[in-house]
N, C-alpha and C positions, 0 to 999 in steps of 0.2 A: 615654578610657583612653589611658594613656601607653604609650611602646614598652617601658618597663620591666614594666609590668602585663601586657603581651601576653606577653613573653618568659618572664615567670614562669608563666603559664598553659599556655604551650606545653611548657616544661621539666617542669613538673608533670605534665602529661598523658603525656609520653614515660615519666617515672619510673613512674607507676602502670601503664602499658601493659607496660613491660618486667617489672615486678614481677609483674603477673597472669599474664604468659607464663612466667615462671620457676616461679612457684607451681604452675601448670597442669601444666607438664612435670615437675616434680619429684614431684608428690604425686598426680595425677589422670590423666594420659595413660596409656594402656595400653602396656606394654613388649611387643614382639613378639621371640620366638625362634623359630628354625626347628629341627625335629628332623629328623635325616636318616633317616627311617624306612625307605626302600627300600634303603639300604646296610645298615642294621642287620638287617633282615629276611634279606636276601640272604646276610649273613654268618653269620647263625644257621642259616639253611637249609642252607648249605654245609656248615658244622660238623657238624650233624646227619646229613646225608647221608655224609659221610665217616666217620662213627661216632666223631668225636672228642669229642662230647658226647652224653649220653643224653636220653631223653625228660623225664626229670625235671629235669635240668639245663636245658634247653630252656624248660620251664615256669618255672623260677626265673629264667631271664634275661628271659622276656618279663614277668613279675612285677616284675623290677627296672626294666624300662623304665616300666611302668605307674607305680610309685613315684616315679620320676624327674619323670615328666610331671605327676603330682598333686601332687608336692612343690614345685612352682614357687610362688614368692611371689604373694600377691594382687595383681592388676592386671597380671598377666603373660599374654599370650596365645601358646600354642604352636600353630604351623603347620607343616605338613609341608614339608620342605626343597625339594621340587621345585615348589612353589607360591609361593615368596618370591623376589622379583625385586630384593633390594637387599642391604645389608650388615647384614644380621640377625645376631644372636648365634646359632651353631649349636651345639646342644647334643647330646650322645652319650652314651647310658648307659654 
């Protein structure tokens, strides 16, 4: 084997590796988002106890939260905001 053939093999291997990582990250790797559930529940509880929203509106707000979470794209994992230790995208309803 010549040096040219070895370099060609190394470059080809690197290109395939980078391409594989790109495809995995783009199409298969799960995306993680954080939901600040504690703040949302506290806010809704506070508004309800102050009388600013009624029981029906409180139920609607929690239904809206459920729709936001269930409407996330396929391959997206939603975790509570207090358990995420990184720079994940934080969603709020």
